[in-house]
Every structure is written in C-alpha cells, then in structure tokens.
C-alpha positions as CSV (number, residue, x, y, z in Angstrom):
1,X,-9.8,28.0,-5.6
2,X,-7.5,26.1,-8.1
3,X,-5.3,29.1,-7.9
4,X,-5.6,29.2,-4.0
5,X,-4.6,25.7,-3.3
6,X,-1.9,25.9,-6.2
7,X,0.0,28.7,-4.1
8,X,-0.8,26.7,-0.7
9,X,1.0,23.9,-2.3
10,X,4.1,26.0,-3.2
11,X,3.9,27.7,0.1
12,X,4.2,24.4,2.1
13,X,6.6,23.1,-0.3
14,X,9.2,26.0,-1.1
15,X,8.8,28.0,2.0
16,X,8.2,25.5,4.9
17,X,10.0,22.5,3.4
18,X,6.9,20.1,3.2
19,X,7.0,16.9,0.6
20,X,4.9,17.1,-2.2
21,X,3.0,14.1,-1.0
22,X,2.1,15.7,2.1
23,X,0.7,18.8,0.7
24,X,-1.2,16.7,-1.7
25,X,-2.5,14.9,1.4
26,X,-3.7,18.2,2.7
27,X,-5.5,19.0,-0.4
28,X,-6.9,15.7,-0.9
29,X,-8.3,15.6,2.8
30,X,-10.0,18.7,2.6
31,X,-12.2,18.0,-0.6
32,X,-15.0,16.5,1.3
33,X,-15.4,19.6,3.5
34,X,-15.8,21.7,0.3
35,X,-18.4,19.5,-0.8
36,X,-20.2,19.2,2.1
37,X,-20.2,22.8,2.7
38,X,-21.0,23.6,-1.3
39,X,-17.6,25.8,-1.3
40,X,-16.8,27.1,-4.5
41,X,-14.6,29.9,-4.1
42,X,-11.9,31.3,-1.9
43,X,-14.7,33.8,-0.4
44,X,-16.6,30.9,0.3
45,X,-13.8,29.3,2.1
46,X,-13.0,32.0,4.2
47,X,-16.5,32.6,5.2
48,X,-16.9,29.4,7.0
49,X,-17.2,29.4,10.6
50,X,-16.0,26.9,13.3
51,X,-19.3,25.5,13.4
52,X,-19.4,24.4,9.8
53,X,-16.2,22.6,10.7
54,X,-17.7,20.9,13.5
55,X,-20.9,19.9,11.9
56,X,-18.9,18.2,9.0
57,X,-16.6,16.4,11.5
58,X,-19.6,15.0,13.4
59,X,-21.2,13.8,9.9
60,X,-17.8,12.2,9.2
61,X,-18.2,10.3,12.9
62,X,-21.9,9.2,11.5
63,X,-20.6,7.7,8.8
64,X,-18.1,5.5,10.7
65,X,-14.7,7.5,10.1
66,X,-12.7,6.7,12.8
67,X,-11.2,9.3,15.3
68,X,-7.8,8.9,13.4
69,X,-9.2,9.7,10.1
70,X,-11.3,12.8,11.3
71,X,-8.5,13.9,13.0
72,X,-6.2,13.8,10.0
73,X,-8.9,15.6,8.0
74,X,-8.8,18.1,10.9
75,X,-5.1,18.6,10.5
76,X,-5.5,19.6,6.6
77,X,-8.4,22.2,7.7
78,X,-6.5,23.8,10.3
79,X,-3.2,23.9,8.0
80,X,-5.2,25.7,5.0
81,X,-6.7,28.2,7.2
82,X,-3.8,29.0,9.3
83,X,-2.0,29.6,5.9
84,X,-4.8,32.1,4.7
85,X,-4.5,33.7,8.0
86,X,-1.0,33.9,8.9
87,X,0.6,34.2,5.3
88,X,-2.4,36.0,3.1
89,X,-3.5,37.9,6.2
90,X,-7.3,37.0,5.5
91,X,-10.0,37.4,8.1
92,X,-10.8,33.7,9.4
93,X,-12.9,32.4,12.3
94,X,-9.6,31.9,14.7
95,X,-12.1,29.2,16.5
96,X,-11.3,26.9,13.4
97,X,-7.6,26.6,14.7
98,X,-8.8,25.8,18.2
99,X,-11.1,23.0,17.6
100,X,-10.0,20.2,19.8
101,X,-8.6,16.8,18.2
102,X,-10.7,13.6,19.2
103,X,-9.4,11.4,21.6
104,X,-7.6,8.5,19.7
105,X,-8.3,4.8,21.6
106,X,-4.6,3.4,21.7
107,X,-4.7,0.3,19.7
108,X,-2.0,-2.5,19.9
109,X,0.4,-2.1,17.0
110,X,1.1,-5.5,15.0
111,X,4.9,-6.1,14.1
112,X,7.5,-8.9,13.7
113,X,9.7,-9.9,16.4
114,X,13.3,-10.3,14.9
115,X,13.3,-14.2,15.0
116,X,10.1,-14.3,13.2
117,X,11.3,-11.5,10.6
118,X,14.5,-13.4,9.8
119,X,12.4,-16.8,9.4
120,X,9.8,-14.9,7.1
121,X,13.1,-13.8,5.0
122,X,14.7,-17.2,4.8
123,X,11.3,-18.8,4.1
124,X,10.4,-16.1,1.1
125,X,11.4,-17.6,-2.3
126,X,10.9,-14.5,-4.4
127,X,14.2,-12.6,-4.6
128,X,12.8,-9.0,-5.2
129,X,10.5,-9.3,-2.4
130,X,13.0,-10.9,-0.3
131,X,15.5,-8.3,-1.2
132,X,12.8,-5.2,-0.2
133,X,12.1,-6.7,3.0
134,X,15.5,-7.5,4.0
135,X,16.3,-3.8,3.4
136,X,13.3,-2.3,5.3
137,X,13.8,-4.8,8.3
138,X,17.6,-4.0,8.5
139,X,17.5,-0.3,8.0
140,X,13.8,1.1,9.0
141,X,13.3,2.6,5.8
142,X,10.0,3.5,4.5
143,X,8.6,2.3,1.0
144,X,9.2,5.9,-0.8
145,X,12.7,5.8,0.7
146,X,13.2,2.2,-0.5
147,X,12.7,2.9,-4.1
148,X,15.3,5.6,-3.9
149,X,18.2,3.0,-3.2
150,X,20.4,2.1,-6.5
151,X,22.8,-0.8,-7.0
152,X,25.5,1.5,-6.6
153,X,24.5,2.2,-3.0
154,X,24.3,-1.8,-2.3
155,X,27.8,-1.7,-3.5
156,X,29.1,1.0,-1.5
157,X,27.3,-0.2,1.4
158,X,25.2,2.9,2.3
159,X,22.7,5.2,0.8
160,X,21.6,9.0,1.3
161,X,17.8,9.2,1.1
162,X,15.2,11.7,1.3
163,X,12.6,11.0,3.8
164,X,9.5,12.9,5.2
165,X,9.8,16.9,5.1
166,X,12.4,16.6,2.6
167,X,15.0,15.5,5.5
168,X,18.1,13.3,4.3
169,X,20.0,10.9,6.3
170,X,22.2,8.1,5.6
171,X,21.5,4.5,6.2
172,X,23.8,1.5,6.2
173,X,23.4,-1.8,4.9
174,X,24.7,-5.2,6.7
175,X,26.5,-7.6,4.9
176,X,23.9,-10.2,4.9
177,X,21.3,-7.5,3.2
178,X,24.1,-6.6,0.7
179,X,24.4,-10.3,-0.1
180,X,20.7,-10.8,-0.6
181,X,20.4,-7.6,-2.8
182,X,23.3,-8.9,-4.9
183,X,21.7,-12.2,-5.6
184,X,18.5,-9.9,-6.9
185,X,20.8,-7.7,-9.0
186,X,22.5,-10.7,-10.5
187,X,19.4,-12.7,-11.3
188,X,16.0,-11.3,-11.5
189,X,17.2,-8.0,-12.0
190,X,19.6,-8.7,-14.7
191,X,16.9,-10.2,-16.6
192,X,14.5,-7.2,-16.2
193,X,17.2,-5.0,-17.2
194,X,18.1,-7.2,-20.7
195,X,14.7,-7.5,-21.4
196,X,13.4,-3.9,-21.1
197,X,16.6,-2.1,-22.1
198,X,17.2,-0.5,-18.8
199,X,20.8,-0.9,-18.6
200,X,21.4,2.8,-17.8
201,X,19.0,2.6,-14.9
202,X,20.6,2.1,-11.8
203,X,17.4,2.0,-9.4
204,X,17.5,-1.3,-7.5
205,X,13.9,-2.1,-6.7
206,X,12.4,-2.3,-10.8
207,X,9.1,-4.1,-11.4
208,X,8.9,-6.7,-14.2
209,X,8.5,-3.9,-16.9
210,X,11.5,-2.3,-15.7
211,X,10.0,0.7,-14.1
212,X,10.0,1.9,-10.4
213,X,8.4,-0.8,-8.1
214,X,4.7,0.1,-7.2
215,X,3.9,0.1,-3.6
216,X,0.5,-1.7,-3.8
217,X,2.4,-4.6,-6.1
218,X,5.1,-4.9,-3.3
219,X,2.7,-4.7,-0.3
220,X,0.2,-7.7,-2.1
221,X,3.2,-9.8,-2.5
222,X,4.3,-9.3,0.8
223,X,1.1,-10.2,2.2
224,X,0.9,-13.3,0.0
225,X,4.3,-14.6,1.3
226,X,3.4,-13.7,5.0
227,X,0.2,-15.7,4.4
228,X,2.1,-18.8,2.9
229,X,4.6,-18.2,5.8
230,X,1.5,-18.4,8.3
231,X,-0.1,-21.4,6.7
232,X,3.2,-23.5,6.7
233,X,3.7,-26.4,9.3
234,X,6.6,-25.1,10.7
235,X,5.5,-21.4,11.2
236,X,1.5,-22.1,11.5
237,X,-0.1,-19.3,13.2
238,X,3.2,-16.8,13.8
239,X,1.5,-14.1,11.8
240,X,-2.1,-14.5,11.7
241,X,-2.6,-10.8,10.8
242,X,-0.9,-11.4,7.8
243,X,-3.9,-9.3,5.8
244,X,-2.4,-6.3,7.5
245,X,1.2,-6.9,6.7
246,X,2.9,-3.8,5.0
247,X,6.2,-2.1,4.4
248,X,5.3,0.0,7.4
249,X,4.9,-3.1,9.8
250,X,8.3,-4.0,9.1
251,X,9.6,-0.7,9.5
252,X,8.0,-0.9,12.9
253,X,9.4,-4.2,13.4
254,X,13.1,-2.4,12.7
255,X,12.4,0.2,15.2
256,X,11.1,-2.3,18.0
257,X,13.9,-4.6,17.7
258,X,16.4,-1.6,17.6
259,X,15.0,-0.2,21.0
260,X,14.8,-3.7,22.6
261,X,18.5,-4.5,22.0
262,X,19.1,-1.5,24.1
263,X,19.7,1.6,21.5
264,X,18.8,4.8,23.2
265,X,15.7,6.4,21.9
266,X,17.5,9.3,20.5
267,X,19.4,7.1,18.1
268,X,16.7,5.0,16.6
269,X,14.6,8.5,16.1
270,X,17.3,9.3,13.7
271,X,17.9,5.8,12.3
272,X,13.9,6.0,11.4
273,X,13.9,9.7,10.2
274,X,11.4,10.8,12.7
275,X,11.0,14.3,13.9
276,X,10.0,13.5,17.3
277,X,11.1,11.1,19.9
278,X,7.4,10.9,20.8
279,X,6.8,9.0,17.4
280,X,9.7,6.8,17.8
281,X,8.2,6.1,21.5
282,X,5.5,4.6,19.8
283,X,7.5,1.7,18.6
284,X,8.5,0.6,22.0
285,X,6.7,-2.6,23.2
286,X,6.8,-4.1,26.5
287,X,4.8,-7.5,27.4
288,X,3.5,-7.8,30.9
289,X,6.6,-10.2,31.9
290,X,8.9,-7.4,30.9
291,X,7.0,-4.8,32.7
292,X,7.0,-6.9,36.0
293,X,10.7,-7.8,35.9
294,X,11.6,-4.1,35.2
295,X,9.3,-2.9,38.2
296,X,10.5,-5.9,40.5
297,X,14.1,-5.4,39.4
298,X,14.1,-1.5,40.1
299,X,12.5,-2.3,43.6
300,X,15.0,-5.3,44.5
301,X,17.8,-2.5,43.5
302,X,16.5,-0.1,45.7
303,X,16.1,-2.5,48.8
304,X,20.0,-3.4,48.0
305,X,20.8,0.3,48.3
306,X,18.9,1.0,51.4
307,X,20.6,-2.3,53.2
308,X,23.9,-1.2,52.0
309,X,23.5,2.3,53.4
310,X,22.4,0.9,56.7
311,X,25.2,-1.3,56.9
312,X,27.7,1.6,56.2
313,X,25.9,3.7,59.0
314,X,26.2,0.8,61.5
315,X,29.9,0.2,60.7
316,X,30.3,3.9,61.2
317,X,28.9,3.8,64.5
318,X,30.9,0.6,65.4
319,X,34.2,2.4,64.6
320,X,33.2,5.1,67.0
321,X,32.5,3.3,69.8
322,X,35.8,1.1,71.0
323,X,33.9,-0.9,73.6
324,X,31.8,-2.3,71.0
325,X,34.1,-3.0,68.3
326,X,36.0,-5.1,70.8
327,X,33.1,-7.1,71.9
328,X,32.3,-7.8,68.3
329,X,36.0,-8.6,67.5
330,X,35.8,-11.2,70.6
331,X,32.8,-12.6,69.3
332,X,34.1,-12.9,65.5
333,X,37.3,-14.5,66.9
334,X,35.1,-17.1,68.9
335,X,33.4,-18.2,66.1
336,X,36.2,-18.7,64.2
C-alpha cells in the first residue's frame, strides 16, 4: 500500500501538476476509509465496491461529519480509484466514480468590508501581523503564498508566486503596503535577523526564531487583534465573528472588495489565482438593498427605453401626416 500511494502521489504531482499539499490531503482523507474497511493491501483496496464507499460515507454522516467534509473525502476516494483505473489499468467498480456528492447547504461567508479592514489595520499594533494582513487584503494572496514573498519583492513592488496547482502569477504591492512592510523590515524583522544570524535570508515573514512564519501562529495573532478591535469602544461589535477570522477570510474580503469596486470577474479570478470563475463568484455578495436597487434600476431602464421607442414611432408617424404636423405646430405656437 505504501508503494501504491507513493506512485499515486508522484503521478499527481509530476504528471497532473498537483501540489504536494493537495496530494497529501488526498492520501490523508482516505485513511479513515482504509481503517473502516480494514484495507491492508492494494488488492484489498481494488476489491472495494460502491456500497462499501456509501456505507463509509453514511458512517461519517452518523458521526456528525458535514456534507462539505464528506464531499472532500469522496473526492479523494474518486481520485485514487480513477488513478487505479485509468493509469494502472486495474479493474475497479466504476460505480464508485458515479457516487453523487452530498448537497451542501449554502452558508453565509463572513468577510470584512473595505472600511472595516482598513480600520483593523490601523488598529493593529503588531507590525508583523499588520504587514501580513495588509499584504493579504491588498493582493488576495493565500497564506502559503504570503510566506513566499521576500524583502526584495517589497522593494521591487511586485512578486512572482506559486499558487495552487503550481500555477505562477504576479502580484503587485500598493505604495501603502510597501510602506507598512518597510516599517516591519527596518524594525522587528531587523531585530530577528540580528538575533538569529539570518542576514542572508531574504524571506519577509520570519517568526521570532528566524524561521518562516507558521500559519497557526499567524492566524492566532490575527484572531487576537480582531478580538481587541471588536471589543474596543470605537469599533464594538464590528467583528463579532472574530473567532473565525483567518487569512482566508481576509483574502475573501479582497475578492469581494474588488468585485464591488467594479472589477470584472475574470480579472478578479486571475488576481486570486482561481482556476474557475465559479469559485470567484462565491466572493460576490449583494445586500438586499443592492439587489432591490439593481432590479428596480433595470426595470426603470427598460421602461425608459420603451417610452423612447414609442416617442420615436409617434414622431415618425407625425412627420408622415402633414395636416397633423401643421395642427401640432399651430398648437405649440399658441402656447408660446
């Protein structure tokens, strides 16, 4: 089994171009299926039927796993069996590949509007946390992309980063973000570099030990500052969901802000590094007032266009009827 998954991982990364993190997630998510069915060998795995997978999914549901969680596990199962069938030419139960995904209830995504995000940045005193949050909010990078950025990138005003699926894209730093990052580089980061002998390390986001910042620690600091912000008299209750605040929520805020500012969805997709516009569309939020305004605006525009068309038709007929035109001209002249 170990060799099977090693080959599966190599195929996904080297042939399909999947990231190491993605392939590791596939293997991790299938482990409970292996344990549930006491699968020890590749032969055991290939002998499984669609009913075995369905029973396992039902057990996950009984244990409180959400639809979204079950779907991620089913995706991993399908990827493994698809590899076995198409690449290794093994006989599998093809019904496994046809098992439907659970319908996921649409949930409201929490995010910061532009004003609240800027207020939070102004409120945050930890210059490292402030730098990271500023970069995410201004560029929409993922955390795994944030830690790729270097001090040289900040000076250049742009960075080339590798995102999901090993896709490369270029991001640009506004001047205000460069200024915040420079403050970090010249103060806290300079102390870290001096203390840990990291003068040759150009990585921007270093932790106190001079190593690359860890997501868990950074996210914990983000939550801490969001809580303080939420409890402050001036901003009380503005981020009452601070316990769920994360780099991804801030990235979501960037995407939403870009769409609300009128940027077309294809451009925002490229900025975020999405493969599909459908994913980017999840970043579009409209309040009921905005929906009402948009709908009524369209209706009013349609009615105006209809009136203009009717007036043009009437004028056309008027020009064709000389007697009627003369009477109208006399009427207008009398009114003057």
